[in-house]
C-alpha positions as CSV (number, residue, x, y, z in Angstrom):
1,M,41.7,-8.1,-4.6
2,S,39.2,-10.4,-6.4
3,S,36.4,-12.0,-4.5
4,N,34.9,-15.5,-4.9
5,H,32.2,-15.2,-2.2
6,P,28.6,-14.7,-3.3
7,Q,28.1,-11.0,-4.0
8,Q,25.0,-10.1,-2.0
9,Y,23.9,-7.2,0.1
10,I,24.7,-7.7,3.8
11,V,20.9,-7.7,4.6
12,E,20.4,-10.5,2.1
13,Q,22.8,-12.9,3.9
14,D,21.8,-15.5,6.4
15,T,21.4,-13.5,9.7
16,R,24.0,-15.8,11.3
17,H,26.6,-14.7,8.8
18,Q,25.8,-11.0,8.3
19,E,28.3,-9.7,10.8
20,S,31.0,-11.9,9.2
21,V,30.1,-10.6,5.7
22,A,30.0,-7.0,6.9
23,T,33.5,-7.4,8.4
24,R,34.7,-8.8,5.1
25,Y,33.2,-6.0,3.1
26,L,34.7,-3.5,5.5
27,V,38.3,-4.7,4.8
28,E,37.6,-5.1,1.1
29,D,36.7,-1.5,0.7
30,P,40.0,0.3,0.0
31,L,39.0,3.7,1.4
32,C,37.4,2.3,4.5
33,R,40.3,-0.1,5.1
34,E,42.9,2.6,4.7
35,R,41.0,5.0,7.0
36,L,40.4,2.4,9.7
37,L,43.8,0.7,9.7
38,G,45.6,4.0,9.0
39,H,44.1,5.5,12.1
40,L,45.5,2.5,14.0
41,G,49.0,3.0,12.6
42,I,48.9,0.4,9.8
43,T,49.4,1.3,6.1
44,D,47.8,-0.6,3.3
45,F,51.0,-2.6,2.9
46,C,49.7,-5.0,5.6
47,W,48.4,-8.4,6.5
48,V,44.8,-8.8,7.8
49,L,43.5,-11.9,9.6
50,L,39.7,-12.2,9.9
51,E,37.7,-14.0,12.7
52,L,40.6,-15.7,14.5
53,R,39.4,-18.1,17.1
54,L,41.2,-17.1,20.3
55,E,41.7,-20.7,21.5
56,K,44.4,-21.0,18.8
57,I,46.6,-18.5,20.5
58,L,45.2,-18.5,24.0
59,P,44.3,-22.1,24.9
60,G,41.1,-22.3,26.9
61,K,40.0,-18.8,25.8
62,A,36.6,-18.8,24.0
63,G,35.5,-16.4,21.3
64,E,37.1,-14.7,18.4
65,I,38.5,-11.4,17.3
66,D,37.0,-10.0,14.1
67,I,40.1,-8.3,12.7
68,L,43.8,-8.6,13.5
69,A,46.2,-6.6,11.3
70,G,49.9,-5.7,11.1
71,P,52.5,-4.2,8.8
72,L,54.3,-6.1,6.1
73,T,58.0,-5.7,5.4
74,W,60.5,-6.5,2.6
75,R,62.9,-9.3,2.9
76,D,65.7,-7.1,1.5
77,P,64.9,-3.4,2.2
78,Q,68.1,-2.2,0.5
79,T,67.2,-4.0,-2.7
80,F,63.7,-2.6,-2.6
81,A,65.0,0.9,-2.1
82,L,67.4,0.5,-5.0
83,T,64.6,-0.8,-7.2
84,V,62.4,2.2,-6.4
85,K,65.2,4.5,-7.6
86,E,65.6,2.5,-10.8
87,E,61.9,2.7,-11.5
88,S,61.9,6.4,-10.8
89,V,64.6,6.9,-13.5
90,K,62.5,4.9,-16.0
91,L,59.4,7.1,-15.6
92,P,58.8,9.8,-18.3
93,P,59.6,13.3,-16.9
94,K,56.0,14.3,-16.9
95,C,55.0,11.1,-15.1
96,E,57.7,11.3,-12.4
97,S,56.0,10.2,-9.2
98,P,57.6,8.7,-6.0
99,A,54.3,6.9,-5.3
100,L,54.1,5.4,-8.8
101,A,57.8,4.2,-8.7
102,W,57.1,2.7,-5.2
103,R,54.1,0.8,-6.5
104,I,55.9,-0.6,-9.6
105,A,58.8,-1.7,-7.5
106,A,56.6,-3.2,-4.8
107,F,54.5,-5.1,-7.4
108,N,57.5,-6.6,-9.0
109,I,59.3,-7.5,-5.8
110,A,56.2,-8.8,-4.1
111,A,55.4,-11.0,-7.1
112,S,58.9,-12.6,-6.9
113,G,58.5,-13.5,-3.2
114,G,60.1,-10.4,-1.7
115,I,57.7,-9.9,1.2
116,T,58.9,-11.2,4.6
117,W,56.6,-14.0,5.8
118,P,55.7,-14.8,8.5
119,P,55.6,-11.1,9.4
120,A,57.3,-9.5,12.4
121,L,54.8,-9.2,15.3
122,D,56.4,-6.1,16.8
123,Y,53.2,-4.2,16.2
124,F,49.7,-5.5,15.5
125,V,46.2,-4.2,16.2
126,G,42.7,-5.5,16.7
127,V,39.2,-4.5,15.6
128,E,35.8,-5.7,16.9
129,V,32.8,-5.3,14.6
130,K,29.1,-5.0,15.5
131,R,26.4,-5.1,12.8
132,A,23.0,-3.5,12.9
133,Y,20.5,-3.2,10.0
134,R,17.5,-1.2,9.0
135,D,14.5,-3.4,7.9
136,T,12.1,-2.7,5.1
137,R,9.8,-0.7,7.3
138,G,12.6,1.6,8.4
139,H,13.2,0.2,11.9
140,L,16.7,-0.3,13.2
141,R,17.3,-3.9,14.3
142,S,20.1,-5.8,16.1
143,T,21.5,-2.6,17.5
144,K,23.1,-4.4,20.4
145,G,22.1,-1.7,22.8
146,G,20.8,-4.0,25.6
147,S,22.6,-4.2,28.9
148,G,23.7,-7.8,28.3
149,Q,24.9,-7.0,24.7
150,L,26.8,-4.0,26.0
151,R,28.5,-6.1,28.6
152,T,29.5,-8.6,26.0
153,T,31.0,-5.9,23.7
154,R,32.9,-4.3,26.6
155,K,34.2,-7.7,27.7
156,E,35.6,-8.4,24.2
157,L,37.3,-5.0,24.1
158,N,38.7,-5.4,27.6
159,R,40.1,-8.8,26.5
160,D,41.8,-7.3,23.5
161,L,43.4,-4.7,25.7
162,H,44.3,-6.7,28.8
163,D,44.6,-10.4,27.6
164,L,45.8,-10.0,24.0
165,C,47.6,-6.7,24.9
166,L,47.3,-5.5,21.3
167,D,49.0,-2.2,20.4
168,R,45.8,-0.5,19.5
169,V,42.1,-1.5,19.6
170,A,39.0,-0.2,17.9
171,L,35.3,-0.9,17.7
172,V,33.4,-0.5,14.4
173,D,29.6,-0.3,14.3
174,I,28.3,-1.2,10.9
175,I,24.7,-0.3,9.9
176,A,23.5,-2.1,6.8
177,H,20.5,-1.2,4.6
178,F,18.3,-2.6,1.8
179,P,19.4,-1.1,-1.5
180,A,17.8,2.1,-2.8
181,T,16.3,2.0,-6.2
182,G,15.6,4.5,-8.9
183,T,17.3,6.1,-11.9
184,G,20.1,8.6,-12.3
185,S,21.4,10.0,-9.1
186,D,18.2,9.5,-7.1
187,P,19.2,6.2,-5.5
188,W,22.5,7.5,-4.5
189,L,21.0,10.5,-2.8
190,A,18.3,8.3,-1.1
191,A,21.0,5.9,0.1
192,A,23.1,8.7,1.6
193,A,20.0,10.2,3.3
194,V,19.0,6.9,4.9
195,A,22.6,6.2,6.0
196,S,22.8,9.6,7.7
197,D,19.4,9.1,9.3
198,S,20.4,5.7,10.7
199,L,23.5,7.3,12.3
200,R,21.4,9.9,13.9
201,S,18.8,7.4,15.1
202,M,21.6,5.2,16.7
203,E,23.5,8.1,18.2
204,S,22.6,7.5,21.8
205,I,23.4,3.7,21.5
206,L,26.7,4.4,19.8
207,L,27.7,7.0,22.5
208,G,26.8,4.4,25.1
209,R,29.1,1.7,23.8
210,L,32.2,2.9,25.6
211,N,30.6,5.0,28.3
212,K,28.6,4.5,31.4
213,G,26.3,7.5,31.7
214,S,28.2,10.5,30.4
215,S,31.7,9.2,31.6
216,P,34.1,7.0,29.6
217,I,34.7,3.5,31.0
218,K,38.2,3.8,32.5
219,E,39.6,0.5,31.5
220,L,38.4,1.0,27.9
221,H,39.8,4.5,27.5
222,P,42.3,3.6,24.7
223,V,39.7,2.0,22.5
224,G,38.8,3.9,19.2
225,H,35.3,3.9,17.8
226,F,34.1,4.1,14.2
227,A,30.6,3.9,12.7
228,W,30.1,2.7,9.1
229,S,26.7,3.4,7.9
230,I,26.3,2.0,4.4
231,G,23.8,3.5,2.0
232,S,23.3,0.5,-0.4
233,V,22.4,1.1,-4.0
234,E,20.7,-1.3,-6.4
235,G,23.0,-2.9,-9.0
236,G,25.9,-4.1,-6.9
237,D,26.7,-5.1,-3.3
238,E,28.3,-2.8,-0.8
239,T,31.8,-3.5,-2.1
240,I,30.8,-2.1,-5.5
241,R,28.1,0.5,-5.1
242,G,26.9,2.6,-2.3
243,A,26.9,5.9,-0.5
244,V,29.3,5.1,2.4
245,M,30.5,7.1,5.4
246,L,33.0,5.8,7.9
247,D,32.9,8.2,10.8
248,L,35.4,8.4,13.6
249,L,33.5,8.7,16.8
250,R,36.4,8.3,19.2
251,E,40.2,8.3,18.6
252,A,42.2,5.2,19.3
253,K,45.1,5.6,21.7
254,A,48.2,3.4,22.3
255,N,47.3,0.6,24.6
256,P,49.2,1.1,27.9
257,W,49.0,-2.7,28.6
258,R,50.7,-3.6,25.2
259,Y,54.1,-4.1,27.0
260,R,52.6,-7.0,28.9
261,R,51.9,-9.1,25.8
262,D,52.8,-12.7,26.3
263,R,55.6,-13.8,24.0
264,V,54.1,-17.3,23.9
265,L,51.0,-15.7,22.4
266,E,53.1,-14.1,19.7
267,E,54.9,-17.4,19.0
268,R,51.6,-19.2,18.6
269,L,50.3,-16.6,16.2
270,L,53.6,-16.6,14.3
271,Q,53.2,-20.4,14.0
272,L,49.7,-20.1,12.6
273,L,50.8,-17.5,10.1
274,S,53.8,-19.5,9.0
275,N,51.4,-22.2,7.8
276,V,50.0,-19.8,5.2
277,P,51.8,-19.5,1.9
278,S,53.8,-16.2,1.6
279,P,51.9,-13.3,0.1
280,S,52.7,-12.1,-3.5
281,T,50.5,-9.0,-3.2
282,W,49.0,-6.7,-0.6
283,P,47.0,-6.1,1.5
284,F,47.2,-9.8,2.4
285,I,43.7,-10.7,3.7
286,I,43.3,-14.1,5.2
287,K,40.7,-15.8,7.4
288,D,40.4,-18.5,10.0
289,C,38.0,-20.7,8.0
290,R,35.3,-22.6,9.9
291,S,34.8,-25.1,7.1
292,C,38.3,-26.5,6.9
293,D,39.8,-25.3,10.2
294,Q,42.7,-23.7,8.3
295,I,43.9,-20.1,7.8
296,H,43.8,-19.3,4.1
297,L,43.1,-16.4,1.7
298,A,39.8,-14.7,2.5
299,D,38.8,-14.9,-1.2
300,G,40.2,-18.3,-1.8
301,P,38.5,-21.8,-1.7
302,C,38.9,-23.7,1.6
303,R,40.6,-27.0,1.7
304,M,37.3,-28.8,2.4
305,A,35.7,-27.3,-0.6
306,Q,38.7,-28.3,-2.7
307,N,38.6,-31.9,-1.4
308,R,34.9,-32.1,-2.1
309,G,35.7,-31.1,-5.7
310,L,38.1,-34.0,-6.0
311,R,35.6,-36.6,-5.1
């Protein structure tokens, strides 16, 4: 997916927007996205909604959820299956590959409007993101390890489990760094080393996110936990260059409260998604834009920006 946002390192962004940018970079990285969402039961054939304001689906509920995601489906599964078979026959014998035939068929059918939209909401998951960073003197900042910040994080996760009743929920801690410099492989090795060191330095804070003392918090037991320590490298932002490691700290489990999900909530979310043009590719990444108050492509211009361009 192309990106129209300014390509900067996370630490170079306005501090008010660093967590938002870190979330965006996370879902734009194919390997990290597939590992994270795959662990939650979502393949890369999916929709992803960033920073949804909860008041839009739960009136009176403040706050936002950083990532909502669910699977995409085909309008006509039989036609799709037939097309995959046809593409398999066309492939040269030495290139015969079910995955390649699937991708060719999927690309063609998606481009012709074959993806179901709005999507079915039988299964969708949520992710909360917290961003820390290492300053130029090597100190970790904004680790959100204070008692008040821990309460806020746990309250958000508890809301995702008990109020939104999402099928699975995860927390991702992102640690950003200033880019390593040098020639050859040196910056890559330095970036990997500092990313590993930051993980070790934050270990006690990370382990305390979902625990009180040495015991897991009972109501948060289904929540999964990842840590994404990004070793930035000079010459391109974190979506292009870097020594990256997305570590699974705790496995996500099926939310036992998912069966209590309010159908009215699903209907409101479905209505929001129905206002977005149907996808012609995947993953379909959209955002709840604060500038134009609309949901649109994450890498597309907002309506307010378009209107300003017409004046």
